[in-house]
Biotite code that builds the C-alpha atoms (Angstrom):
import biotite.structure as struc

atoms = struc.array([
    struc.Atom([-3.838, 2.090, -19.067], chain_id="A", res_id=1, res_name="UNK", atom_name="CA", element="C"),
    struc.Atom([-1.026, 4.196, -20.181], chain_id="A", res_id=2, res_name="UNK", atom_name="CA", element="C"),
    struc.Atom([2.201, 2.141, -20.509], chain_id="A", res_id=3, res_name="UNK", atom_name="CA", element="C"),
    struc.Atom([3.625, -1.128, -21.487], chain_id="A", res_id=4, res_name="UNK", atom_name="CA", element="C"),
    struc.Atom([6.127, -2.976, -19.338], chain_id="A", res_id=5, res_name="UNK", atom_name="CA", element="C"),
    struc.Atom([8.716, -2.275, -21.623], chain_id="A", res_id=6, res_name="UNK", atom_name="CA", element="C"),
    struc.Atom([7.656, 1.345, -21.570], chain_id="A", res_id=7, res_name="UNK", atom_name="CA", element="C"),
    struc.Atom([7.912, 1.566, -17.783], chain_id="A", res_id=8, res_name="UNK", atom_name="CA", element="C"),
    struc.Atom([11.496, -0.128, -17.851], chain_id="A", res_id=9, res_name="UNK", atom_name="CA", element="C"),
    struc.Atom([12.562, 2.639, -20.320], chain_id="A", res_id=10, res_name="UNK", atom_name="CA", element="C"),
    struc.Atom([11.349, 5.439, -18.155], chain_id="A", res_id=11, res_name="UNK", atom_name="CA", element="C"),
    struc.Atom([13.305, 3.876, -15.147], chain_id="A", res_id=12, res_name="UNK", atom_name="CA", element="C"),
    struc.Atom([16.533, 3.597, -16.968], chain_id="A", res_id=13, res_name="UNK", atom_name="CA", element="C"),
    struc.Atom([16.065, 7.245, -18.066], chain_id="A", res_id=14, res_name="UNK", atom_name="CA", element="C"),
    struc.Atom([15.027, 8.555, -14.736], chain_id="A", res_id=15, res_name="UNK", atom_name="CA", element="C"),
    struc.Atom([18.263, 6.938, -13.081], chain_id="A", res_id=16, res_name="UNK", atom_name="CA", element="C"),
    struc.Atom([19.976, 9.753, -15.361], chain_id="A", res_id=17, res_name="UNK", atom_name="CA", element="C"),
    struc.Atom([17.480, 12.493, -14.089], chain_id="A", res_id=18, res_name="UNK", atom_name="CA", element="C"),
    struc.Atom([17.798, 12.020, -10.261], chain_id="A", res_id=19, res_name="UNK", atom_name="CA", element="C"),
    struc.Atom([15.586, 11.266, -7.408], chain_id="A", res_id=20, res_name="UNK", atom_name="CA", element="C"),
    struc.Atom([12.578, 13.520, -8.276], chain_id="A", res_id=21, res_name="UNK", atom_name="CA", element="C"),
    struc.Atom([12.438, 11.908, -11.749], chain_id="A", res_id=22, res_name="UNK", atom_name="CA", element="C"),
    struc.Atom([12.809, 8.397, -10.181], chain_id="A", res_id=23, res_name="UNK", atom_name="CA", element="C"),
    struc.Atom([9.473, 9.335, -7.965], chain_id="A", res_id=24, res_name="UNK", atom_name="CA", element="C"),
    struc.Atom([7.748, 10.643, -10.759], chain_id="A", res_id=25, res_name="UNK", atom_name="CA", element="C"),
    struc.Atom([8.279, 7.663, -12.913], chain_id="A", res_id=26, res_name="UNK", atom_name="CA", element="C"),
    struc.Atom([7.186, 5.260, -9.748], chain_id="A", res_id=27, res_name="UNK", atom_name="CA", element="C"),
    struc.Atom([3.993, 7.559, -9.554], chain_id="A", res_id=28, res_name="UNK", atom_name="CA", element="C"),
    struc.Atom([3.348, 6.978, -13.451], chain_id="A", res_id=29, res_name="UNK", atom_name="CA", element="C"),
    struc.Atom([4.027, 3.130, -13.060], chain_id="A", res_id=30, res_name="UNK", atom_name="CA", element="C"),
    struc.Atom([1.331, 3.176, -10.273], chain_id="A", res_id=31, res_name="UNK", atom_name="CA", element="C"),
    struc.Atom([-1.177, 5.230, -12.436], chain_id="A", res_id=32, res_name="UNK", atom_name="CA", element="C"),
    struc.Atom([-0.381, 3.984, -15.630], chain_id="A", res_id=33, res_name="UNK", atom_name="CA", element="C"),
    struc.Atom([0.411, 0.298, -15.384], chain_id="A", res_id=34, res_name="UNK", atom_name="CA", element="C"),
    struc.Atom([-1.233, -0.567, -12.248], chain_id="A", res_id=35, res_name="UNK", atom_name="CA", element="C"),
    struc.Atom([-4.232, 1.677, -12.708], chain_id="A", res_id=36, res_name="UNK", atom_name="CA", element="C"),
    struc.Atom([-3.992, 3.035, -8.993], chain_id="A", res_id=37, res_name="UNK", atom_name="CA", element="C"),
    struc.Atom([-4.716, 6.738, -7.692], chain_id="A", res_id=38, res_name="UNK", atom_name="CA", element="C"),
    struc.Atom([-1.639, 8.249, -6.144], chain_id="A", res_id=39, res_name="UNK", atom_name="CA", element="C"),
    struc.Atom([-1.666, 10.898, -3.604], chain_id="A", res_id=40, res_name="UNK", atom_name="CA", element="C"),
    struc.Atom([1.376, 13.052, -2.494], chain_id="A", res_id=41, res_name="UNK", atom_name="CA", element="C"),
    struc.Atom([1.930, 12.592, 1.259], chain_id="A", res_id=42, res_name="UNK", atom_name="CA", element="C"),
    struc.Atom([3.620, 14.080, 4.074], chain_id="A", res_id=43, res_name="UNK", atom_name="CA", element="C"),
    struc.Atom([7.183, 13.197, 5.242], chain_id="A", res_id=44, res_name="UNK", atom_name="CA", element="C"),
    struc.Atom([8.467, 12.440, 8.705], chain_id="A", res_id=45, res_name="UNK", atom_name="CA", element="C"),
    struc.Atom([11.631, 13.991, 9.928], chain_id="A", res_id=46, res_name="UNK", atom_name="CA", element="C"),
    struc.Atom([13.682, 12.325, 13.175], chain_id="A", res_id=47, res_name="UNK", atom_name="CA", element="C"),
    struc.Atom([15.537, 14.484, 15.512], chain_id="A", res_id=48, res_name="UNK", atom_name="CA", element="C"),
    struc.Atom([14.988, 14.945, 19.003], chain_id="A", res_id=49, res_name="UNK", atom_name="CA", element="C"),
    struc.Atom([11.500, 14.083, 18.279], chain_id="A", res_id=50, res_name="UNK", atom_name="CA", element="C"),
    struc.Atom([9.393, 13.011, 15.042], chain_id="A", res_id=51, res_name="UNK", atom_name="CA", element="C"),
    struc.Atom([8.161, 15.977, 13.244], chain_id="A", res_id=52, res_name="UNK", atom_name="CA", element="C"),
    struc.Atom([5.970, 16.080, 10.221], chain_id="A", res_id=53, res_name="UNK", atom_name="CA", element="C"),
    struc.Atom([6.281, 18.076, 6.959], chain_id="A", res_id=54, res_name="UNK", atom_name="CA", element="C"),
    struc.Atom([2.714, 19.152, 6.940], chain_id="A", res_id=55, res_name="UNK", atom_name="CA", element="C"),
    struc.Atom([4.093, 21.546, 9.616], chain_id="A", res_id=56, res_name="UNK", atom_name="CA", element="C"),
    struc.Atom([0.961, 20.832, 12.370], chain_id="A", res_id=57, res_name="UNK", atom_name="CA", element="C"),
    struc.Atom([2.161, 20.876, 15.875], chain_id="A", res_id=58, res_name="UNK", atom_name="CA", element="C"),
    struc.Atom([1.397, 17.671, 17.560], chain_id="A", res_id=59, res_name="UNK", atom_name="CA", element="C"),
    struc.Atom([0.509, 15.847, 14.131], chain_id="A", res_id=60, res_name="UNK", atom_name="CA", element="C"),
    struc.Atom([-1.082, 12.434, 14.897], chain_id="A", res_id=61, res_name="UNK", atom_name="CA", element="C"),
    struc.Atom([0.304, 10.632, 11.895], chain_id="A", res_id=62, res_name="UNK", atom_name="CA", element="C"),
    struc.Atom([3.832, 12.354, 11.051], chain_id="A", res_id=63, res_name="UNK", atom_name="CA", element="C"),
    struc.Atom([4.654, 11.369, 7.720], chain_id="A", res_id=64, res_name="UNK", atom_name="CA", element="C"),
    struc.Atom([1.994, 8.884, 6.999], chain_id="A", res_id=65, res_name="UNK", atom_name="CA", element="C"),
    struc.Atom([-0.990, 10.957, 5.826], chain_id="A", res_id=66, res_name="UNK", atom_name="CA", element="C"),
    struc.Atom([-1.881, 12.876, 2.526], chain_id="A", res_id=67, res_name="UNK", atom_name="CA", element="C"),
    struc.Atom([-1.196, 16.315, 2.002], chain_id="A", res_id=68, res_name="UNK", atom_name="CA", element="C"),
    struc.Atom([-4.492, 18.243, 2.294], chain_id="A", res_id=69, res_name="UNK", atom_name="CA", element="C"),
    struc.Atom([-3.457, 21.038, -0.179], chain_id="A", res_id=70, res_name="UNK", atom_name="CA", element="C"),
    struc.Atom([-2.290, 18.572, -2.839], chain_id="A", res_id=71, res_name="UNK", atom_name="CA", element="C"),
    struc.Atom([-4.829, 16.693, -5.251], chain_id="A", res_id=72, res_name="UNK", atom_name="CA", element="C"),
    struc.Atom([-4.301, 13.034, -6.106], chain_id="A", res_id=73, res_name="UNK", atom_name="CA", element="C"),
    struc.Atom([-2.850, 12.135, -9.418], chain_id="A", res_id=74, res_name="UNK", atom_name="CA", element="C"),
    struc.Atom([-5.692, 9.697, -11.095], chain_id="A", res_id=75, res_name="UNK", atom_name="CA", element="C"),
    struc.Atom([-5.271, 6.450, -12.324], chain_id="A", res_id=76, res_name="UNK", atom_name="CA", element="C"),
    struc.Atom([-4.284, 6.411, -16.150], chain_id="A", res_id=77, res_name="UNK", atom_name="CA", element="C"),
    struc.Atom([-1.926, 9.428, -15.724], chain_id="A", res_id=78, res_name="UNK", atom_name="CA", element="C"),
    struc.Atom([1.224, 9.548, -18.024], chain_id="A", res_id=79, res_name="UNK", atom_name="CA", element="C"),
    struc.Atom([4.787, 10.298, -17.026], chain_id="A", res_id=80, res_name="UNK", atom_name="CA", element="C"),
    struc.Atom([4.547, 13.923, -17.776], chain_id="A", res_id=81, res_name="UNK", atom_name="CA", element="C"),
    struc.Atom([1.354, 14.549, -15.761], chain_id="A", res_id=82, res_name="UNK", atom_name="CA", element="C"),
    struc.Atom([2.910, 12.586, -12.994], chain_id="A", res_id=83, res_name="UNK", atom_name="CA", element="C"),
    struc.Atom([6.059, 14.857, -13.079], chain_id="A", res_id=84, res_name="UNK", atom_name="CA", element="C"),
    struc.Atom([4.068, 18.085, -13.345], chain_id="A", res_id=85, res_name="UNK", atom_name="CA", element="C"),
    struc.Atom([2.049, 16.993, -10.240], chain_id="A", res_id=86, res_name="UNK", atom_name="CA", element="C"),
    struc.Atom([5.080, 16.092, -8.403], chain_id="A", res_id=87, res_name="UNK", atom_name="CA", element="C"),
    struc.Atom([6.986, 18.982, -9.118], chain_id="A", res_id=88, res_name="UNK", atom_name="CA", element="C"),
    struc.Atom([4.328, 20.826, -7.130], chain_id="A", res_id=89, res_name="UNK", atom_name="CA", element="C"),
    struc.Atom([5.189, 18.814, -4.139], chain_id="A", res_id=90, res_name="UNK", atom_name="CA", element="C"),
    struc.Atom([8.904, 18.209, -4.247], chain_id="A", res_id=91, res_name="UNK", atom_name="CA", element="C"),
    struc.Atom([9.680, 15.460, -1.737], chain_id="A", res_id=92, res_name="UNK", atom_name="CA", element="C"),
    struc.Atom([6.379, 14.160, -1.218], chain_id="A", res_id=93, res_name="UNK", atom_name="CA", element="C"),
    struc.Atom([5.902, 10.644, -0.107], chain_id="A", res_id=94, res_name="UNK", atom_name="CA", element="C"),
    struc.Atom([3.923, 8.210, -2.581], chain_id="A", res_id=95, res_name="UNK", atom_name="CA", element="C"),
    struc.Atom([0.534, 7.178, -1.021], chain_id="A", res_id=96, res_name="UNK", atom_name="CA", element="C"),
    struc.Atom([-2.114, 4.977, -2.237], chain_id="A", res_id=97, res_name="UNK", atom_name="CA", element="C"),
    struc.Atom([-5.571, 5.682, -1.444], chain_id="A", res_id=98, res_name="UNK", atom_name="CA", element="C"),
    struc.Atom([-7.644, 2.611, -0.199], chain_id="A", res_id=99, res_name="UNK", atom_name="CA", element="C"),
    struc.Atom([-11.200, 1.579, -1.098], chain_id="A", res_id=100, res_name="UNK", atom_name="CA", element="C"),
    struc.Atom([-11.248, 2.439, -5.003], chain_id="A", res_id=101, res_name="UNK", atom_name="CA", element="C"),
    struc.Atom([-9.179, -0.109, -6.634], chain_id="A", res_id=102, res_name="UNK", atom_name="CA", element="C"),
    struc.Atom([-8.420, -2.140, -3.521], chain_id="A", res_id=103, res_name="UNK", atom_name="CA", element="C"),
    struc.Atom([-8.778, -2.603, 0.324], chain_id="A", res_id=104, res_name="UNK", atom_name="CA", element="C"),
    struc.Atom([-6.058, -3.918, 2.488], chain_id="A", res_id=105, res_name="UNK", atom_name="CA", element="C"),
    struc.Atom([-5.882, -6.836, 5.119], chain_id="A", res_id=106, res_name="UNK", atom_name="CA", element="C"),
    struc.Atom([-3.230, -6.088, 7.347], chain_id="A", res_id=107, res_name="UNK", atom_name="CA", element="C"),
    struc.Atom([-1.591, -8.585, 9.744], chain_id="A", res_id=108, res_name="UNK", atom_name="CA", element="C"),
    struc.Atom([2.159, -9.047, 11.301], chain_id="A", res_id=109, res_name="UNK", atom_name="CA", element="C"),
    struc.Atom([4.800, -9.606, 8.987], chain_id="A", res_id=110, res_name="UNK", atom_name="CA", element="C"),
    struc.Atom([5.678, -12.908, 10.389], chain_id="A", res_id=111, res_name="UNK", atom_name="CA", element="C"),
    struc.Atom([2.216, -13.919, 9.964], chain_id="A", res_id=112, res_name="UNK", atom_name="CA", element="C"),
    struc.Atom([1.875, -12.642, 6.543], chain_id="A", res_id=113, res_name="UNK", atom_name="CA", element="C"),
    struc.Atom([4.914, -14.378, 5.327], chain_id="A", res_id=114, res_name="UNK", atom_name="CA", element="C"),
    struc.Atom([3.518, -17.761, 6.705], chain_id="A", res_id=115, res_name="UNK", atom_name="CA", element="C"),
    struc.Atom([0.023, -17.242, 5.117], chain_id="A", res_id=116, res_name="UNK", atom_name="CA", element="C"),
    struc.Atom([1.327, -16.029, 1.745], chain_id="A", res_id=117, res_name="UNK", atom_name="CA", element="C"),
    struc.Atom([3.389, -19.381, 1.711], chain_id="A", res_id=118, res_name="UNK", atom_name="CA", element="C"),
    struc.Atom([0.299, -21.337, 2.369], chain_id="A", res_id=119, res_name="UNK", atom_name="CA", element="C"),
    struc.Atom([-1.920, -19.481, -0.081], chain_id="A", res_id=120, res_name="UNK", atom_name="CA", element="C"),
    struc.Atom([0.790, -19.926, -2.772], chain_id="A", res_id=121, res_name="UNK", atom_name="CA", element="C"),
    struc.Atom([0.937, -23.580, -2.256], chain_id="A", res_id=122, res_name="UNK", atom_name="CA", element="C"),
    struc.Atom([-2.890, -23.642, -2.344], chain_id="A", res_id=123, res_name="UNK", atom_name="CA", element="C"),
    struc.Atom([-2.823, -22.200, -5.840], chain_id="A", res_id=124, res_name="UNK", atom_name="CA", element="C"),
    struc.Atom([-5.223, -19.175, -4.541], chain_id="A", res_id=125, res_name="UNK", atom_name="CA", element="C"),
    struc.Atom([-5.297, -16.093, -6.504], chain_id="A", res_id=126, res_name="UNK", atom_name="CA", element="C"),
    struc.Atom([-3.241, -13.369, -4.851], chain_id="A", res_id=127, res_name="UNK", atom_name="CA", element="C"),
    struc.Atom([-2.916, -9.692, -5.157], chain_id="A", res_id=128, res_name="UNK", atom_name="CA", element="C"),
    struc.Atom([0.152, -7.581, -4.005], chain_id="A", res_id=129, res_name="UNK", atom_name="CA", element="C"),
    struc.Atom([1.276, -7.804, -0.588], chain_id="A", res_id=130, res_name="UNK", atom_name="CA", element="C"),
    struc.Atom([3.442, -4.838, 0.902], chain_id="A", res_id=131, res_name="UNK", atom_name="CA", element="C"),
    struc.Atom([5.595, -4.660, 4.165], chain_id="A", res_id=132, res_name="UNK", atom_name="CA", element="C"),
    struc.Atom([5.956, -1.819, 6.180], chain_id="A", res_id=133, res_name="UNK", atom_name="CA", element="C"),
    struc.Atom([9.374, -1.076, 8.056], chain_id="A", res_id=134, res_name="UNK", atom_name="CA", element="C"),
    struc.Atom([7.692, -1.799, 11.501], chain_id="A", res_id=135, res_name="UNK", atom_name="CA", element="C"),
    struc.Atom([6.660, -5.310, 10.835], chain_id="A", res_id=136, res_name="UNK", atom_name="CA", element="C"),
    struc.Atom([3.133, -5.155, 9.270], chain_id="A", res_id=137, res_name="UNK", atom_name="CA", element="C"),
    struc.Atom([2.167, -6.960, 6.028], chain_id="A", res_id=138, res_name="UNK", atom_name="CA", element="C"),
    struc.Atom([-0.606, -5.553, 3.617], chain_id="A", res_id=139, res_name="UNK", atom_name="CA", element="C"),
    struc.Atom([-2.493, -7.999, 1.605], chain_id="A", res_id=140, res_name="UNK", atom_name="CA", element="C"),
    struc.Atom([-4.437, -6.340, -1.250], chain_id="A", res_id=141, res_name="UNK", atom_name="CA", element="C"),
    struc.Atom([-7.790, -7.547, -1.645], chain_id="A", res_id=142, res_name="UNK", atom_name="CA", element="C"),
    struc.Atom([-11.157, -6.594, -3.588], chain_id="A", res_id=143, res_name="UNK", atom_name="CA", element="C"),
    struc.Atom([-12.654, -3.331, -2.614], chain_id="A", res_id=144, res_name="UNK", atom_name="CA", element="C"),
    struc.Atom([-15.565, -3.753, -0.024], chain_id="A", res_id=145, res_name="UNK", atom_name="CA", element="C"),
    struc.Atom([-13.228, -6.093, 2.160], chain_id="A", res_id=146, res_name="UNK", atom_name="CA", element="C"),
    struc.Atom([-13.048, -3.751, 5.205], chain_id="A", res_id=147, res_name="UNK", atom_name="CA", element="C"),
    struc.Atom([-16.710, -3.323, 5.461], chain_id="A", res_id=148, res_name="UNK", atom_name="CA", element="C"),
    struc.Atom([-17.404, -6.723, 5.039], chain_id="A", res_id=149, res_name="UNK", atom_name="CA", element="C"),
    struc.Atom([-14.654, -7.978, 7.495], chain_id="A", res_id=150, res_name="UNK", atom_name="CA", element="C"),
    struc.Atom([-16.665, -8.271, 10.732], chain_id="A", res_id=151, res_name="UNK", atom_name="CA", element="C"),
    struc.Atom([-19.428, -10.455, 8.783], chain_id="A", res_id=152, res_name="UNK", atom_name="CA", element="C"),
    struc.Atom([-16.865, -12.607, 7.088], chain_id="A", res_id=153, res_name="UNK", atom_name="CA", element="C"),
    struc.Atom([-15.120, -13.215, 10.344], chain_id="A", res_id=154, res_name="UNK", atom_name="CA", element="C"),
    struc.Atom([-18.318, -14.118, 11.705], chain_id="A", res_id=155, res_name="UNK", atom_name="CA", element="C"),
    struc.Atom([-19.143, -16.630, 8.898], chain_id="A", res_id=156, res_name="UNK", atom_name="CA", element="C"),
    struc.Atom([-15.934, -18.306, 9.213], chain_id="A", res_id=157, res_name="UNK", atom_name="CA", element="C"),
    struc.Atom([-16.111, -18.725, 13.320], chain_id="A", res_id=158, res_name="UNK", atom_name="CA", element="C"),
    struc.Atom([-13.656, -16.273, 13.962], chain_id="A", res_id=159, res_name="UNK", atom_name="CA", element="C"),
    struc.Atom([-15.657, -13.346, 15.314], chain_id="A", res_id=160, res_name="UNK", atom_name="CA", element="C"),
    struc.Atom([-15.067, -14.078, 18.936], chain_id="A", res_id=161, res_name="UNK", atom_name="CA", element="C"),
    struc.Atom([-11.286, -14.677, 18.847], chain_id="A", res_id=162, res_name="UNK", atom_name="CA", element="C"),
    struc.Atom([-8.892, -11.873, 19.425], chain_id="A", res_id=163, res_name="UNK", atom_name="CA", element="C"),
    struc.Atom([-6.839, -11.630, 16.214], chain_id="A", res_id=164, res_name="UNK", atom_name="CA", element="C"),
    struc.Atom([-3.971, -9.336, 15.044], chain_id="A", res_id=165, res_name="UNK", atom_name="CA", element="C"),
    struc.Atom([-5.720, -8.651, 11.871], chain_id="A", res_id=166, res_name="UNK", atom_name="CA", element="C"),
    struc.Atom([-7.694, -5.541, 10.527], chain_id="A", res_id=167, res_name="UNK", atom_name="CA", element="C"),
    struc.Atom([-9.199, -4.104, 7.152], chain_id="A", res_id=168, res_name="UNK", atom_name="CA", element="C"),
    struc.Atom([-8.302, -0.770, 5.671], chain_id="A", res_id=169, res_name="UNK", atom_name="CA", element="C"),
    struc.Atom([-10.938, 0.638, 3.282], chain_id="A", res_id=170, res_name="UNK", atom_name="CA", element="C"),
    struc.Atom([-12.380, 3.979, 2.116], chain_id="A", res_id=171, res_name="UNK", atom_name="CA", element="C"),
    struc.Atom([-10.783, 7.037, 3.666], chain_id="A", res_id=172, res_name="UNK", atom_name="CA", element="C"),
    struc.Atom([-7.547, 5.043, 4.462], chain_id="A", res_id=173, res_name="UNK", atom_name="CA", element="C"),
    struc.Atom([-4.060, 5.703, 2.724], chain_id="A", res_id=174, res_name="UNK", atom_name="CA", element="C"),
    struc.Atom([-1.050, 3.436, 2.612], chain_id="A", res_id=175, res_name="UNK", atom_name="CA", element="C"),
    struc.Atom([2.498, 4.228, 2.118], chain_id="A", res_id=176, res_name="UNK", atom_name="CA", element="C"),
    struc.Atom([3.732, 2.845, -1.434], chain_id="A", res_id=177, res_name="UNK", atom_name="CA", element="C"),
    struc.Atom([7.112, 1.249, -1.879], chain_id="A", res_id=178, res_name="UNK", atom_name="CA", element="C"),
    struc.Atom([9.727, 2.498, -2.018], chain_id="A", res_id=179, res_name="UNK", atom_name="CA", element="C"),
    struc.Atom([8.588, 5.682, 0.052], chain_id="A", res_id=180, res_name="UNK", atom_name="CA", element="C"),
    struc.Atom([9.485, 6.105, 3.694], chain_id="A", res_id=181, res_name="UNK", atom_name="CA", element="C"),
    struc.Atom([6.888, 5.084, 6.216], chain_id="A", res_id=182, res_name="UNK", atom_name="CA", element="C"),
    struc.Atom([6.499, 7.759, 9.208], chain_id="A", res_id=183, res_name="UNK", atom_name="CA", element="C"),
    struc.Atom([10.210, 8.234, 9.470], chain_id="A", res_id=184, res_name="UNK", atom_name="CA", element="C"),
    struc.Atom([10.812, 4.631, 10.036], chain_id="A", res_id=185, res_name="UNK", atom_name="CA", element="C"),
    struc.Atom([12.274, 3.455, 6.744], chain_id="A", res_id=186, res_name="UNK", atom_name="CA", element="C"),
    struc.Atom([11.236, 2.474, 3.316], chain_id="A", res_id=187, res_name="UNK", atom_name="CA", element="C"),
    struc.Atom([8.065, 0.296, 2.447], chain_id="A", res_id=188, res_name="UNK", atom_name="CA", element="C"),
    struc.Atom([8.807, -2.814, 0.408], chain_id="A", res_id=189, res_name="UNK", atom_name="CA", element="C"),
    struc.Atom([7.129, -5.182, -1.735], chain_id="A", res_id=190, res_name="UNK", atom_name="CA", element="C"),
    struc.Atom([6.716, -8.776, -0.202], chain_id="A", res_id=191, res_name="UNK", atom_name="CA", element="C"),
    struc.Atom([4.683, -9.674, -3.518], chain_id="A", res_id=192, res_name="UNK", atom_name="CA", element="C"),
    struc.Atom([5.061, -7.064, -6.039], chain_id="A", res_id=193, res_name="UNK", atom_name="CA", element="C"),
    struc.Atom([2.101, -6.185, -8.284], chain_id="A", res_id=194, res_name="UNK", atom_name="CA", element="C"),
    struc.Atom([1.263, -8.076, -11.508], chain_id="A", res_id=195, res_name="UNK", atom_name="CA", element="C"),
    struc.Atom([-0.711, -7.310, -14.588], chain_id="A", res_id=196, res_name="UNK", atom_name="CA", element="C"),
    struc.Atom([-2.941, -9.910, -13.849], chain_id="A", res_id=197, res_name="UNK", atom_name="CA", element="C"),
    struc.Atom([-3.877, -9.047, -10.233], chain_id="A", res_id=198, res_name="UNK", atom_name="CA", element="C"),
    struc.Atom([-2.931, -5.335, -9.876], chain_id="A", res_id=199, res_name="UNK", atom_name="CA", element="C"),
    struc.Atom([-6.334, -3.864, -10.900], chain_id="A", res_id=200, res_name="UNK", atom_name="CA", element="C"),
    struc.Atom([-8.502, -7.242, -10.067], chain_id="A", res_id=201, res_name="UNK", atom_name="CA", element="C"),
    struc.Atom([-7.425, -8.156, -6.756], chain_id="A", res_id=202, res_name="UNK", atom_name="CA", element="C"),
    struc.Atom([-8.934, -11.407, -4.935], chain_id="A", res_id=203, res_name="UNK", atom_name="CA", element="C"),
    struc.Atom([-11.926, -11.587, -2.949], chain_id="A", res_id=204, res_name="UNK", atom_name="CA", element="C"),
    struc.Atom([-11.189, -11.198, 0.612], chain_id="A", res_id=205, res_name="UNK", atom_name="CA", element="C"),
    struc.Atom([-13.003, -14.511, 1.624], chain_id="A", res_id=206, res_name="UNK", atom_name="CA", element="C"),
    struc.Atom([-10.371, -16.277, -0.328], chain_id="A", res_id=207, res_name="UNK", atom_name="CA", element="C"),
    struc.Atom([-7.367, -15.278, 1.792], chain_id="A", res_id=208, res_name="UNK", atom_name="CA", element="C"),
    struc.Atom([-9.383, -14.491, 5.120], chain_id="A", res_id=209, res_name="UNK", atom_name="CA", element="C"),
    struc.Atom([-9.446, -17.751, 6.467], chain_id="A", res_id=210, res_name="UNK", atom_name="CA", element="C"),
    struc.Atom([-5.526, -18.585, 5.947], chain_id="A", res_id=211, res_name="UNK", atom_name="CA", element="C"),
    struc.Atom([-4.934, -15.100, 7.196], chain_id="A", res_id=212, res_name="UNK", atom_name="CA", element="C"),
    struc.Atom([-7.004, -15.625, 10.431], chain_id="A", res_id=213, res_name="UNK", atom_name="CA", element="C"),
    struc.Atom([-5.703, -19.164, 11.177], chain_id="A", res_id=214, res_name="UNK", atom_name="CA", element="C"),
    struc.Atom([-1.997, -18.024, 10.832], chain_id="A", res_id=215, res_name="UNK", atom_name="CA", element="C"),
    struc.Atom([-2.624, -14.644, 12.878], chain_id="A", res_id=216, res_name="UNK", atom_name="CA", element="C"),
    struc.Atom([-4.283, -17.052, 15.660], chain_id="A", res_id=217, res_name="UNK", atom_name="CA", element="C"),
    struc.Atom([-1.337, -19.433, 15.699], chain_id="A", res_id=218, res_name="UNK", atom_name="CA", element="C"),
    struc.Atom([1.144, -16.677, 15.793], chain_id="A", res_id=219, res_name="UNK", atom_name="CA", element="C"),
    struc.Atom([-0.199, -15.654, 19.186], chain_id="A", res_id=220, res_name="UNK", atom_name="CA", element="C"),
    struc.Atom([-0.633, -11.965, 18.244], chain_id="A", res_id=221, res_name="UNK", atom_name="CA", element="C"),
    struc.Atom([-3.350, -9.952, 19.651], chain_id="A", res_id=222, res_name="UNK", atom_name="CA", element="C"),
    struc.Atom([-4.788, -6.888, 18.297], chain_id="A", res_id=223, res_name="UNK", atom_name="CA", element="C"),
    struc.Atom([-2.185, -4.444, 17.319], chain_id="A", res_id=224, res_name="UNK", atom_name="CA", element="C"),
])
């Protein structure tokens, strides 16, 4: 990876003096260089009389929540200079993380996610990052392959015939990364920020899934 923790902190301090564009480049460089994730430039949403998308497509099905088709991703390991050069080509783009390479995602309601996280921490289980959307969803980072394995895992745990507010995100999906705006609804946040020991080695889904399914069921939520 390209940076140390101290180096990122120095970059952050310097970026405050250089403005928002530099702040975004520093965030991208942190994700690529420190956490080892690919980053994709994403569209932004604008809210007026109705929600519109910066991609310019009429009737865009996911305004402000999809990658820009013409902008290549910034690969894991990219430096600050490389991130700054990439973002200079797409000023104002949202920061998106492609799912399926370094991690998959298990998504539940924010309330269920908060309860599950507290349970999992008390149990001492390994945990990866957890992000929160502005519309009340919690995104648990887990090892790649979880989305494809989810039906089988739920079957083995006896949750296959239960309506759960729980879904897996895998290859082909993207999530908006904190602190970028999600679909014009507000900024993404970290409930559990990335850490050096788990960012590039998130836990296997089976270690979290039983608790997530149980709490989701107890919360009374159906499928989103």
